[in-house]
Wavefront OBJ file of the C-alpha trace (Angstrom):
o trace
v 123.879 343.187 199.614
v 126.280 340.896 197.822
v 126.137 337.887 200.124
v 123.350 335.622 198.977
v 124.010 333.359 201.943
v 123.277 336.243 204.313
v 120.055 337.020 202.458
v 119.107 333.335 202.620
v 119.698 333.269 206.372
v 117.788 336.527 206.882
v 114.814 335.074 205.005
v 114.942 331.608 206.573
v 114.860 332.748 210.195
v 111.528 334.627 210.143
v 109.977 332.190 207.669
v 110.769 329.177 209.855
v 109.591 331.010 212.980
v 106.288 331.862 211.319
v 105.789 328.300 210.138
v 106.555 326.937 213.598
v 104.061 329.270 215.274
v 101.332 328.518 212.754
v 101.746 324.747 212.520
v 102.632 323.513 216.043
v 101.062 323.894 219.497
v 103.619 323.335 222.276
v 106.810 325.314 222.842
v 109.047 322.274 222.441
v 107.279 321.195 219.243
v 107.555 324.737 217.849
v 111.260 324.893 218.639
v 112.020 321.542 217.027
v 109.880 322.310 213.975
v 111.434 325.774 213.613
v 114.974 324.405 213.713
v 114.140 321.617 211.263
v 112.448 323.959 208.784
v 115.330 326.435 209.048
v 117.872 323.703 208.302
v 115.767 322.318 205.426
v 115.549 325.772 203.851
v 119.259 326.532 204.165
v 120.623 323.108 203.217
v 118.074 322.650 200.427
v 118.877 326.036 198.921
v 122.620 325.419 199.029
v 122.223 321.981 197.432
v 119.923 323.388 194.763
v 122.486 326.120 194.064
v 125.202 323.512 193.588
v 123.005 321.507 191.219
v 122.304 324.627 189.158
v 126.031 325.444 189.115
v 126.916 321.943 187.901
v 124.213 321.940 185.196
v 125.171 325.337 183.846
l 1 2 3 4 5 6 7 8 9 10 11 12 13 14 15 16 17 18 19 20 21 22 23 24 25 26 27 28 29 30 31 32 33 34 35 36 37 38 39 40 41 42 43 44 45 46 47 48 49 50 51 52 53 54 55 56
């Protein structure tokens, strides 16, 4: 697999689902927490990648 973005997305989906199921009780809370954690993982990883690219 050459697309690191695809690998990032494939990792972030199950990881955020697992975190949502473990940490929250209600369905709505799980959904909101899952979406937030997914976005934090993806956006944070992309930003960190840009920082590493700039500092290289």
